[in-house]
Backbone as a chain_set.jsonl record, in Angstrom:
{"seq": "XXXXXXXXXXXXXXXXXXXXXXXXXXXXXXXXXXXXXXXXXXXXXXXXXXXXXXXXXXXXXXXXXXXXXXXXXXXXXXXXXXXXXXXXXXXXXXXXXXXXXXXXXXXXXXXXX", "coords": {"N": [[80.473, 147.339, 74.345], [78.465, 144.562, 75.084], [80.908, 141.327, 75.64], [79.957, 139.097, 73.809], [79.449, 135.498, 74.207], [80.809, 133.179, 71.489], [78.597, 131.139, 70.506], [78.994, 127.955, 71.333], [79.485, 125.547, 69.035], [80.41, 122.346, 67.776], [79.763, 120.748, 65.39], [80.837, 120.755, 62.029], [79.345, 121.697, 59.435], [78.962, 119.748, 55.672], [78.649, 120.905, 52.92], [76.534, 120.382, 49.49], [77.927, 117.514, 49.11], [77.999, 114.502, 46.492], [75.992, 112.29, 45.772], [77.257, 110.153, 46.003], [79.384, 110.258, 48.256], [81.89, 108.997, 50.338], [81.546, 108.236, 53.63], [84.382, 106.862, 54.606], [86.275, 108.359, 53.31], [85.593, 111.171, 54.155], [86.117, 110.919, 56.638], [88.915, 110.993, 56.694], [90.204, 113.151, 56.072], [89.319, 114.834, 58.044], [90.079, 114.054, 60.791], [92.134, 114.836, 60.98], [92.107, 116.513, 62.532], [91.578, 116.048, 65.059], [88.971, 113.961, 67.536], [86.565, 112.11, 66.041], [83.007, 112.484, 65.01], [81.116, 111.182, 61.89], [78.567, 111.919, 59.835], [76.765, 110.993, 57.531], [74.767, 111.696, 55.25], [71.854, 112.517, 52.382], [73.132, 114.213, 50.223], [74.914, 115.75, 51.98], [76.396, 116.414, 55.493], [77.959, 115.779, 58.273], [79.86, 117.336, 60.607], [80.878, 115.743, 63.66], [82.594, 117.35, 65.949], [84.569, 116.844, 69.551], [85.687, 118.681, 70.601], [85.634, 122.037, 70.926], [88.168, 123.502, 70.297], [89.02, 121.813, 68.081], [86.977, 121.505, 66.08], [87.125, 124.11, 65.834], [90.004, 124.012, 64.572], [89.613, 123.175, 62.659], [87.724, 123.654, 60.821], [89.63, 126.514, 60.313], [91.642, 125.376, 58.792], [90.451, 123.816, 56.461], [88.926, 125.422, 55.137], [90.365, 127.353, 53.946], [91.581, 125.193, 52.274], [89.478, 124.363, 51.018], [89.778, 126.913, 48.884], [91.87, 127.484, 47.671], [91.968, 124.682, 46.408], [89.728, 123.995, 45.948], [88.649, 121.748, 46.689], [87.603, 119.533, 49.01], [88.457, 115.915, 50.636], [88.514, 115.105, 47.948], [85.929, 116.155, 47.134], [83.953, 118.288, 45.492], [82.716, 119.987, 48.165], [80.87, 122.168, 50.142], [81.433, 124.411, 53.271], [80.372, 124.855, 56.037], [79.375, 126.363, 59.83], [77.44, 123.9, 61.51], [74.645, 124.429, 62.253], [71.707, 123.717, 63.575], [69.689, 124.329, 63.338], [69.775, 124.924, 60.248], [69.319, 122.468, 59.488], [67.008, 121.975, 60.409], [65.861, 123.804, 58.256], [66.612, 122.048, 55.613], [65.618, 120.143, 55.986], [63.026, 121.242, 55.966], [62.999, 122.36, 53.401], [63.268, 120.087, 51.838], [60.6, 118.4, 52.855], [58.728, 120.44, 51.208], [59.998, 120.166, 48.871], [58.846, 116.978, 48.47], [55.899, 117.857, 48.264], [55.788, 119.103, 46.896], [56.169, 117.764, 44.445], [54.29, 115.879, 44.844], [52.131, 116.506, 43.902], [52.068, 117.71, 42.093], [52.256, 115.063, 40.806], [49.414, 114.322, 40.956], [47.794, 115.599, 39.721], [48.786, 115.237, 37.003], [47.623, 112.99, 36.904], [45.084, 113.417, 36.816], [44.471, 114.56, 34.357], [44.795, 112.606, 32.901], [42.818, 110.977, 32.762]], "CA": [[79.524, 146.296, 73.666], [78.43, 143.411, 76.044], [81.246, 140.601, 74.839], [78.737, 137.73, 73.569], [80.205, 134.712, 73.68], [80.142, 132.733, 70.498], [78.248, 129.75, 71.212], [79.426, 126.483, 71.34], [79.234, 124.523, 67.551], [81.533, 121.209, 67.167], [79.542, 120.452, 64.119], [80.652, 121.111, 60.801], [78.217, 120.949, 57.909], [79.412, 119.426, 54.494], [77.21, 121.32, 52.07], [76.883, 120.021, 48.532], [78.082, 116.638, 48.139], [77.293, 113.72, 45.192], [75.01, 111.471, 46.523], [77.44, 108.982, 46.838], [80.023, 110.502, 48.877], [81.929, 108.027, 51.086], [82.215, 108.679, 54.304], [85.541, 106.746, 54.878], [87.176, 109.8, 52.707], [85.36, 112.233, 55.176], [87.109, 110.992, 58.3], [90.428, 110.633, 56.775], [90.363, 114.072, 56.055], [88.77, 115.415, 59.365], [90.373, 113.166, 61.624], [93.399, 115.141, 61.585], [92.142, 117.954, 63.802], [90.371, 115.29, 66.673], [88.549, 112.638, 67.342], [85.475, 112.994, 64.847], [82.187, 111.469, 64.149], [80.826, 111.464, 60.71], [76.983, 111.761, 60.053], [76.826, 111.468, 56.028], [73.157, 112.08, 54.919], [72.059, 112.572, 51.166], [73.711, 115.036, 49.584], [75.768, 117.185, 52.974], [77.377, 115.646, 56.048], [77.954, 116.736, 59.91], [81.503, 116.009, 61.567], [80.931, 116.255, 65.007], [83.815, 117.103, 67.175], [84.46, 117.133, 70.869], [86.176, 120.05, 71.414], [85.189, 123.189, 69.85], [88.753, 124.237, 69.367], [89.54, 120.963, 67.215], [86.362, 121.85, 65.011], [87.728, 125.768, 64.833], [91.24, 124.083, 63.77], [89.31, 121.469, 61.073], [87.126, 124.462, 59.71], [90.183, 127.151, 59.784], [92.219, 124.302, 58.009], [89.68, 123.252, 56.028], [87.724, 126.535, 54.504], [91.38, 127.771, 53.72], [91.432, 124.141, 50.963], [88.254, 124.791, 49.527], [89.332, 127.931, 48.862], [93.024, 126.952, 46.982], [91.861, 123.866, 45.169], [88.037, 123.884, 45.518], [87.747, 120.243, 47.448], [87.917, 118.633, 49.849], [88.416, 114.846, 50.141], [88.001, 114.832, 46.458], [84.744, 116.252, 46.775], [83.355, 119.881, 45.539], [82.002, 120.889, 48.931], [80.294, 124.168, 50.738], [81.092, 124.372, 54.779], [79.49, 125.604, 57.476], [78.826, 125.256, 60.976], [76.626, 123.166, 61.699], [73.475, 124.983, 63.442], [70.505, 123.514, 64.089], [68.213, 125.093, 62.096], [70.113, 124.528, 58.982], [68.933, 121.084, 59.595], [66.021, 122.523, 59.902], [65.972, 124.245, 57.248], [66.755, 121.737, 55.037], [64.152, 119.022, 56.359], [61.759, 121.708, 55.775], [63.133, 122.464, 51.8], [63.091, 118.605, 51.644], [59.25, 118.063, 52.431], [57.603, 121.198, 50.512], [59.387, 119.404, 47.637], [57.738, 116.387, 48.129], [54.821, 117.58, 48.243], [55.329, 119.519, 45.093], [55.851, 116.447, 43.284], [52.768, 114.452, 44.719], [50.487, 117.323, 43.284], [52.228, 117.773, 40.417], [51.491, 113.603, 40.168], [48.809, 113.769, 41.066], [47.72, 116.773, 38.844], [49.086, 114.468, 35.966], [46.616, 111.623, 36.961], [43.734, 113.351, 36.458], [44.776, 115.36, 33.525], [44.984, 111.553, 32.199], [40.936, 110.398, 32.905]], "C": [[79.698, 145.658, 74.941], [79.53, 142.658, 75.605], [79.889, 139.423, 75.257], [79.976, 136.569, 72.676], [80.096, 133.96, 72.198], [79.14, 131.175, 70.861], [78.657, 128.698, 70.449], [78.905, 125.341, 70.332], [80.133, 123.795, 67.285], [81.136, 120.088, 66.266], [79.72, 121.055, 62.845], [79.678, 120.502, 60.456], [78.4, 121.549, 57.041], [78.386, 119.552, 53.339], [77.552, 120.691, 50.634], [77.798, 118.851, 47.891], [77.01, 115.878, 47.523], [76.83, 112.981, 46.142], [76.129, 110.108, 46.764], [78.958, 108.856, 47.917], [80.162, 110.18, 50.168], [82.25, 108.526, 52.4], [83.973, 108.148, 55.089], [86.72, 107.858, 54.626], [87.063, 111.227, 53.555], [86.527, 112.437, 56.526], [88.297, 110.801, 58.383], [90.633, 112.263, 56.636], [90.352, 114.794, 57.53], [89.191, 115.042, 60.284], [91.376, 114.028, 62.152], [93.194, 115.868, 62.666], [91.526, 116.965, 65.276], [89.681, 113.883, 66.081], [87.088, 112.618, 67.143], [84.727, 111.98, 65.188], [81.328, 112.009, 62.919], [79.444, 111.306, 60.3], [76.723, 112.009, 58.436], [74.959, 111.291, 55.816], [72.894, 112.115, 52.82], [72.297, 113.88, 51.017], [74.583, 116.385, 50.695], [75.653, 116.016, 54.062], [77.597, 116.31, 57.395], [79.654, 115.54, 59.937], [81.551, 116.847, 62.708], [82.661, 115.925, 65.612], [83.619, 117.048, 68.961], [85.074, 117.851, 71.549], [85.835, 121.236, 70.423], [86.848, 123.364, 69.105], [89.619, 122.723, 68.048], [87.963, 121.353, 65.778], [86.823, 123.234, 64.398], [88.778, 125.43, 64.009], [90.923, 123.444, 62.195], [88.935, 123.315, 59.506], [88.08, 125.47, 59.322], [91.01, 126.722, 58.334], [91.31, 124.112, 56.413], [89.13, 124.612, 54.637], [89.388, 127.141, 53.976], [91.585, 126.17, 52.14], [91.034, 124.031, 50.5], [88.875, 126.077, 49.13], [90.68, 127.792, 48.302], [93.039, 125.436, 45.826], [90.214, 123.355, 44.973], [87.53, 122.254, 45.658], [88.635, 119.834, 48.422], [87.75, 117.093, 50.133], [88.258, 114.194, 48.872], [86.873, 115.411, 46.062], [84.774, 118.002, 46.666], [81.86, 120.268, 46.681], [81.826, 122.663, 49.571], [80.975, 123.671, 52.358], [81.343, 124.675, 55.571], [79.574, 125.328, 58.676], [77.215, 125.029, 61.074], [75.516, 123.385, 62.526], [72.689, 123.571, 62.941], [69.408, 123.389, 62.693], [68.723, 125.398, 60.777], [69.758, 123.024, 58.482], [67.335, 120.707, 59.162], [65.381, 122.738, 58.33], [66.134, 123.23, 56.026], [65.898, 120.193, 54.778], [62.645, 119.824, 55.632], [61.718, 121.82, 54.011], [63.03, 120.642, 51.361], [61.395, 118.076, 51.491], [58.659, 119.296, 51.613], [58.376, 120.002, 49.185], [58.893, 118.234, 47.036], [56.392, 116.268, 48.053], [54.434, 118.391, 46.78], [54.931, 118.456, 44.137], [54.754, 116.033, 43.346], [51.786, 115.702, 44.355], [50.851, 117.122, 42.158], [51.56, 116.218, 39.537], [50.414, 113.267, 40.101], [47.476, 114.941, 39.857], [47.568, 115.429, 37.295], [48.09, 113.769, 35.501], [45.269, 112.151, 36.565], [43.729, 114.191, 35.167], [44.609, 114.229, 32.338], [42.902, 111.461, 32.086], [40.708, 111.149, 31.875]], "O": [[80.594, 145.895, 75.751], [79.68, 143.231, 74.525], [79.251, 139.087, 76.255], [80.699, 136.539, 71.68], [79.027, 134.258, 71.665], [79.498, 130.334, 71.684], [78.669, 128.57, 69.225], [78.128, 124.439, 70.649], [80.951, 124.283, 66.505], [81.66, 118.978, 66.174], [78.866, 121.856, 62.465], [79.17, 119.424, 60.765], [78.332, 122.764, 56.854], [77.584, 118.718, 52.918], [78.741, 120.437, 50.439], [78.307, 118.885, 46.771], [75.797, 116.061, 47.629], [77.253, 113.03, 47.297], [75.879, 109.206, 47.564], [79.495, 107.807, 48.272], [79.404, 110.526, 51.073], [83.226, 109.274, 52.453], [84.603, 108.85, 55.881], [87.679, 108.165, 55.335], [87.923, 112.1, 53.675], [87.239, 113.292, 57.052], [88.928, 110.535, 59.406], [91.545, 112.596, 57.394], [91.381, 115.251, 58.028], [88.724, 115.726, 61.194], [91.616, 114.127, 63.355], [93.949, 115.9, 63.637], [91.127, 117.452, 66.334], [89.71, 113.179, 65.071], [86.37, 113.084, 68.028], [85.146, 110.884, 65.562], [80.884, 113.157, 62.94], [79.117, 110.141, 60.528], [76.485, 113.159, 58.067], [74.223, 110.605, 56.526], [73.803, 111.725, 52.087], [71.665, 114.697, 51.687], [74.804, 117.548, 50.36], [75.075, 114.952, 53.839], [77.345, 117.512, 57.471], [80.161, 114.445, 59.691], [81.961, 117.994, 62.884], [83.446, 114.98, 65.684], [82.519, 117.223, 69.485], [85.149, 117.859, 72.778], [85.831, 121.13, 69.196], [87.014, 123.382, 67.885], [90.636, 122.896, 67.376], [88.264, 121.39, 64.585], [86.928, 123.564, 63.217], [88.921, 126.024, 62.94], [91.562, 123.297, 61.153], [89.347, 123.752, 58.432], [87.939, 125.776, 58.138], [91.07, 127.321, 57.26], [91.864, 124.379, 55.346], [89.073, 124.43, 53.421], [88.966, 127.601, 52.914], [91.715, 126.59, 50.99], [91.362, 123.632, 49.383], [87.826, 126.683, 48.913], [90.951, 128.799, 48.955], [93.768, 125.195, 44.864], [89.704, 122.605, 44.141], [86.589, 121.671, 45.12], [89.853, 119.797, 48.595], [86.6, 116.803, 49.804], [87.945, 113.015, 48.701], [86.571, 115.365, 44.87], [85.358, 118.786, 47.415], [80.702, 120.6, 46.426], [82.397, 123.748, 49.456], [80.974, 122.456, 52.559], [82.483, 124.841, 56.006], [79.833, 124.157, 58.954], [76.22, 125.707, 60.817], [75.336, 122.637, 63.487], [73.048, 122.688, 62.162], [68.83, 122.789, 61.787], [68.053, 126.198, 60.125], [69.904, 122.567, 57.348], [66.733, 119.957, 58.394], [64.692, 122.038, 57.589], [65.58, 123.794, 55.083], [65.684, 119.485, 53.794], [61.666, 119.336, 55.067], [60.729, 121.485, 53.36], [62.558, 120.35, 50.262], [60.926, 117.545, 50.485], [57.604, 118.824, 51.189], [57.671, 119.167, 48.618], [58.573, 118.079, 45.858], [55.725, 115.248, 47.875], [53.484, 118.387, 45.998], [53.961, 118.264, 43.404], [54.075, 115.762, 42.355], [50.597, 115.616, 44.663], [50.238, 116.516, 41.279], [50.908, 116.062, 38.504], [50.047, 112.267, 39.485], [46.372, 114.563, 39.467], [46.549, 114.95, 36.798], [47.642, 113.713, 34.356], [44.422, 111.425, 36.045], [42.579, 114.574, 34.956], [44.374, 114.536, 31.17], [42.101, 111.955, 31.293], [39.57, 111.23, 31.411]]}, "num_chains": 1, "name": "protein.A"}
């Protein structure tokens, strides 16, 4: 088969983080592999590297750490390549959840009348 080049993804998705996850704690762990920018969102974060090799090294080491200890920077989290599709899916799920909650609230208000 033709050689398929792996897309250059220099972003690592850190999922299942507690809402109080601290950026500094994650930076401590991820900066061992190279210059990194951490973006913490509600319940997840991204570690963005400048070099693919650095991202690969981080992913390799940290996945092993997760298997061994179940923790990274003291957090019980998950790791995945930070594909933009993951973000899109998360945003969609969040929007759907908010819509459901709004509908539920509306129904309750109607029932109270």
